[in-house]
C-alpha positions as CSV (number, residue, x, y, z in Angstrom):
1,M,0.0,0.0,0.0
2,E,2.8,2.4,0.9
3,A,4.5,1.8,-2.5
4,F,1.2,2.6,-4.3
5,I,0.9,5.9,-2.5
6,F,4.4,7.0,-3.4
7,M,3.8,5.9,-7.1
8,F,0.6,7.9,-7.1
9,L,2.4,11.0,-5.8
10,Q,5.1,10.6,-8.4
11,A,2.5,10.2,-11.2
12,V,0.7,13.4,-10.1
13,T,4.1,15.2,-10.0
14,V,4.9,14.0,-13.6
15,V,1.4,15.2,-14.8
16,I,1.9,18.6,-13.2
17,I,5.4,19.1,-14.7
18,L,4.1,17.8,-18.1
19,D,1.2,20.3,-18.0
20,A,3.5,23.1,-17.1
21,V,5.9,22.4,-20.0
22,L,3.0,21.9,-22.4
23,S,1.5,25.2,-21.4
24,W,4.6,26.9,-23.0
25,V,4.2,25.2,-26.4
26,Q,0.6,24.2,-26.9
27,A,-2.8,25.8,-27.0
28,P,-5.0,24.7,-24.1
29,A,-7.5,22.9,-26.4
30,A,-4.8,20.8,-28.1
31,F,-4.2,17.2,-27.2
32,P,-2.4,16.2,-24.9
33,R,-2.6,19.6,-23.1
34,S,-6.4,19.3,-22.8
35,L,-5.9,16.0,-21.0
36,T,-3.3,17.2,-18.6
37,S,-5.1,20.5,-18.0
38,S,-8.3,18.7,-17.1
39,M,-6.5,16.5,-14.6
40,T,-4.6,19.4,-12.9
41,A,-7.3,22.1,-12.9
42,P,-9.0,20.8,-9.7
43,L,-5.6,20.8,-7.9
44,Y,-4.8,24.3,-9.1
45,A,-8.2,25.9,-8.3
46,P,-7.8,26.5,-4.6
47,I,-4.3,28.0,-5.1
48,R,-5.4,30.2,-8.0
49,A,-8.2,31.5,-5.8
50,V,-5.6,32.9,-3.4
51,L,-2.7,33.5,-5.8
52,S,-4.3,34.3,-9.1
53,P,-2.0,35.1,-12.0
54,Q,-3.6,38.6,-12.2
55,K,-2.3,39.3,-8.7
56,T,1.2,37.9,-9.3
57,G,2.1,39.7,-12.5
58,G,0.8,37.1,-14.9
59,I,2.8,34.2,-13.4
60,D,0.9,31.2,-12.3
61,F,2.5,29.9,-9.1
62,S,-0.1,27.1,-8.5
63,P,2.0,24.3,-10.1
64,L,4.9,25.2,-7.9
65,V,2.8,25.4,-4.8
66,I,1.3,22.0,-5.5
67,L,4.7,20.4,-6.3
68,M,6.0,21.7,-3.0
69,A,3.0,20.4,-1.1
70,L,3.4,17.0,-2.8
71,Q,7.1,16.9,-1.9
72,L,6.3,17.8,1.7
73,L,3.6,15.1,1.9
74,S,6.0,12.6,0.5
75,N,8.6,13.5,3.1
76,V,6.1,13.4,5.9
77,L,4.9,9.9,4.8
78,R,8.5,8.7,4.6
79,G,9.3,10.1,8.1
80,V,11.9,12.5,6.9
81,L,10.4,15.4,8.7
C-alpha cells in the first residue's frame, strides 16, 4: 500500500510538470494539453483563488505550490520530517 501511495504521488508530479511544460508550447485545447489540463485544474483551483495570475504579474504559481506540497507530503509519509 505504501508503494502505491508513493507511485501515485510521483505520477501526479509528472502530470503537473508535463502540464506546465506543455503550457509553454501548446494551446489549451490541443491534445495532450487538454488532458493534462483537465487533470490538474482541480488541484490548481484553490491555489489560484488565493494567488491568481492577475495578482502575481501574470505568473501562475499554482503548479509550484502543488509540487512543493506533494514533496512535503511525501517527506512526511517517509518520516523524513
